[in-house]
N, C-alpha and C positions, 0 to 999 in steps of 0.2 A: 929344622922345622919341627911342632909338635904333632903328636898322634890326630889330635885332633882337628888340625890344618890338612895332613895327609891324607884322613879321612875323606873329607870335605871335598877334595881334588879327584880323588879318586870315585867317589861317588858321581860329582859332575860327568866326567868322562865316561864312568858307565852308564848313565842316565841318555846321554848325548848319543854312544853308541848304541842303545838300545831304540831312541827313535829314530835314527840314521836305519835301521837295520830292519823298521817297520816298515819303512819306505822302502828298502829292499824287496822285503817281501812283498808289497803290492805290486812293483817295477818285473821282479825277477822272477816270484815264485816263492813257496814255502821254504824248501831247502835252502836257499841262499840267504833268507831272514833268517834261520834259525843258526846258519853259520857265522852271520855276522852278532846275532846275540852271543853268540859263545865266544865270541872274541871280545866282545865289551864286557864280560864279566869277568876277565880277567885281572884288569888294575885293582876293582873293588876286592875279589878274592886275594890279592896279593898283600892288600895292605891289611885285609883282617887277619890273613896268617901272619901278617909280622913277619917279613922275611927274616930279621936277624933273631937270633933265641927263637926258633920256630920251634923246635925239637924238646929244649928244655920247659916251655910252657904249654905247651899241647895238651897237656892232660888236663891240666887244673883253667885252663880258659873256653868259655864254651864261645864264642869270641872268633875264637881259633878253628874251633870244630865247623863253627858256621862257614868260614871261609873255606874249610876242606869240604864241606859240602857242597859251596858256593862253585868251587873249581872242579867239582865230581861233576855238578849238573852239566857246568861248560865243557866238559871233556864228551858227558853224554849227547848234548846237543850236536857238537861237533860231529859225532861219529854216526848220528841219525842222521844231519845232513849230508854226511859222506854216501851213505845210502842209497838216500832219497836222488842224489846227483847220478849215482851208479846206474841206477836204474832207468832213469829219466832220458841216459844218455851222456851226453857233453858236459852239461849243466847250462845251456840256453835255449833249451828245446829242439833244437835241430834235429833230435834222435843220434842214432850210435852211428859213428863214422864208418864207412867200408872201406872194406881193405881192397886195393885193387883197382880203382880208380870208378870211374860214371860205366864203362861198359860194364864190368862185370856185378856192378849192384843190382842192375837190373835183373840179370839172368838169374844172381843168387837170390835174390827175393821171390821171382816166380819159382825157382826149384823148392825153397823152403816152404811153400803155399801149394805144393802140387801142381800148379798150371803148368799148360804146356807154351811152349813157344810161340807166338805168332808164325802163322804158314805163310810162306811168299807164295806170289800168283805164279803159276807153272806157265811159262813161255812155250807156247804151242811150240813142237818140234816142226823141222822140215819133212817130215813125212815119219813112216815107220821105220824104224832103225834096221839096217841091213843085217845087222852081227845080232842072232838072238840073246845072245850072252849080256850084251851091253843092254839091250830091251830088258830084260831080266832083273840084270841092278838097278836101271834106271825106276823099275817098277816098285824094287824094295825102299831107294832112296823116296820116292812119291808119298808111299804108305807112313815111314817113319817121319815123313815133314822137312825131309832136308832138303829137297829140291824143288 
């Protein structure tokens, strides 16, 4: 297969990938679209760099330097999308996954924001405690919102 045919095929694959990446960006966000665009540029970059004889011809061929630049752009876009995805969370807009299950997620979130735990309704006791030490402990627990 000739160089012109390989270039045409890789250009078509790259353009198709960029169109699909645009749709992905609309649907799933810019980070996912950038990641798709980065992968879409790989076939054209591989063709422009000429996989065989790359090292010998690199210095004298502007097309190969263009391929190297395109490959560098693809890597840059991939890395930027990775940073964007890690800041957003797990990649689908759901936020960062919480460790420890649903019960600890709420407490950890309140603790980070400095909020207090909702207090339970205090049940009226049957009467004053017979033991003064127990009454003192109950008072301390009530003040801390534990009981």
